[in-house]
C-alpha positions in Angstrom: 59.4 112.1 268.2 58.5 108.4 268.6 56.7 105.7 270.9 59.4 104.6 273.3 58.0 101.2 274.4 55.1 98.7 273.8 53.2 97.3 270.8 54.1 100.6 268.9 57.7 100.9 270.0 59.8 103.0 267.7 56.7 104.2 265.6 57.1 107.8 264.7 54.5 110.4 265.6 53.2 113.2 263.2 53.9 116.6 264.7 53.5 120.1 263.3 56.8 121.8 261.9 55.8 125.0 263.6 55.6 125.8 267.3 51.7 125.4 267.5 52.3 122.3 269.7 55.0 121.6 272.3 55.1 117.8 272.4 56.8 116.2 275.3 60.3 114.9 274.4 61.0 111.2 274.2 63.4 111.5 277.2 60.6 113.2 279.5 58.0 110.8 278.5 60.3 107.9 279.1 61.0 109.2 282.5 57.3 109.6 283.2 56.5 106.1 282.2 59.3 104.6 284.4 57.8 106.3 287.2 54.4 105.1 286.4 55.5 101.6 286.4 55.9 101.8 290.1 52.2 102.6 290.3 51.4 99.5 288.1 50.4 101.9 285.2 49.6 102.3 282.4 48.4 98.6 282.0 44.6 98.4 281.9 44.4 102.2 282.6 41.6 104.5 281.4 43.5 107.4 280.3 42.7 111.0 279.7 45.2 113.0 277.8 44.5 116.8 278.2 46.0 119.4 275.9 47.0 116.4 274.0 48.6 118.0 271.0 50.2 115.2 269.1 48.6 112.6 271.6 52.1 111.5 272.7 51.2 110.7 276.1 47.9 108.9 275.4 49.5 106.9 272.7 52.4 105.8 274.7 50.0 104.6 277.4 48.0 102.7 274.7 51.2 101.3 273.3 52.1 100.1 277.0 48.7 98.4 277.5 46.1 100.9 278.6 42.6 100.0 278.1 41.4 103.2 276.5 42.3 107.0 276.0 40.1 110.0 275.5 42.3 112.8 273.9 41.3 116.4 274.6 42.4 119.5 273.0 40.9 122.6 271.1 42.6 120.9 268.0 42.9 117.3 267.9 43.9 116.8 264.3 47.5 115.7 264.9 46.4 113.3 267.8 43.6 111.7 265.3 46.3 111.3 262.6 48.6 109.5 265.2 45.8 107.4 266.5 44.8 106.3 262.9 48.6 105.9 261.8 49.2 103.5 264.9 45.9 101.7 264.6 44.6 102.7 268.0 41.0 103.6 266.8 39.1 101.3 268.7 40.7 102.3 272.0 40.7 106.0 271.4 38.3 108.9 271.3 39.0 112.4 270.6 37.1 115.6 272.0 37.6 118.9 270.6 37.2 121.1 273.6 39.1 123.4 275.9 40.3 121.2 278.8 39.8 124.1 281.3 36.1 124.0 280.8 35.2 120.5 280.1 31.6 119.7 280.9 30.7 117.1 283.5 31.0 113.6 282.6 27.5 113.1 282.6 26.9 116.0 280.3 29.1 114.7 277.5 27.6 113.0 274.4 29.1 109.7 275.5 29.6 109.0 279.2 33.3 108.1 279.4 34.4 106.0 282.4 36.4 108.2 285.0 39.9 108.1 284.3 42.7 106.6 286.5 45.5 108.0 284.6 45.6 111.6 283.5 48.0 113.6 281.7 48.0 117.4 281.8 50.5 119.0 279.5 49.2 122.7 278.9 50.9 125.5 277.2 53.6 127.1 279.7 53.2 130.4 281.5 49.4 130.4 280.9 48.3 129.1 284.4 45.9 126.4 283.0 46.7 123.7 285.5 44.7 124.8 288.5 41.6 125.5 286.6 41.8 122.3 284.7 42.4 120.4 287.9 39.2 122.1 289.5 37.1 121.1 286.3 38.4 117.6 286.3 37.2 117.2 290.1 33.9 119.1 289.9 33.1 117.2 286.5 33.7 113.8 288.1 36.3 112.7 285.6 38.7 111.2 287.9 38.4 107.6 289.5 39.3 107.4 293.4 43.2 107.0 293.5 43.7 108.2 289.9 47.2 109.3 289.1 47.6 112.6 287.4 50.9 113.8 285.8 51.2 117.7 285.2 53.9 118.9 282.9 54.8 122.4 283.3 57.4 125.0 283.4 59.7 124.8 286.6 58.5 126.6 289.6 54.9 125.8 289.2 53.0 124.8 292.5 49.6 123.1 292.8 47.6 122.9 296.0 44.2 121.4 296.0 42.6 119.5 299.1 41.4 116.6 296.9 44.9 116.0 295.5 48.0 114.8 297.1 51.5 115.2 295.8 53.3 112.0 295.1 56.4 113.1 293.4 58.0 116.2 291.7 60.8 115.8 289.1 62.5 118.5 287.1 64.3 118.0 283.8 66.0 121.0 282.6 63.1 123.6 282.3 60.4 121.0 282.4 58.8 120.1 285.8 56.6 117.0 286.4 54.1 116.9 289.2 52.6 113.5 290.1 49.5 113.8 291.9 46.8 111.4 293.4 43.3 112.0 293.7 42.1 111.4 297.2 38.9 113.4 297.2 
């Protein structure tokens, strides 16, 4: 697994040898970022990488010009190693927490800026997307017009009055849902 473009292009990412983390493939990430370019992202974006695992989505965003990224997972050790290996420490912060139960922005130790680019890549078949989306909205984590990319198993549907579906793509057994925060 590697960074596909930007200042860290072709740099390898550290990932576990077991199946404790399911990182997005280079092919899927490349497809995501090709679509994001049409939205003018990730340049200058404030990024939130939830269920970050290795941090591949957030690190790819930083490599391509994002302003900052908050990496959230119950275990951020792989993301932290990759952040340090790529030299993105000053643009990154890690938060060891369950993404489905994030405290409101104003209850965090530091008050992060609301994100305008959010990646959600939870474990498949555990129905974690809907509760995470609800937590993000109620906790004021999203800037108006934020773009959210949800990676899931195929067949997943998401419905929330504060989110508009912009696009849906399928790559094998991986489904990508692009949402916009309109609430």
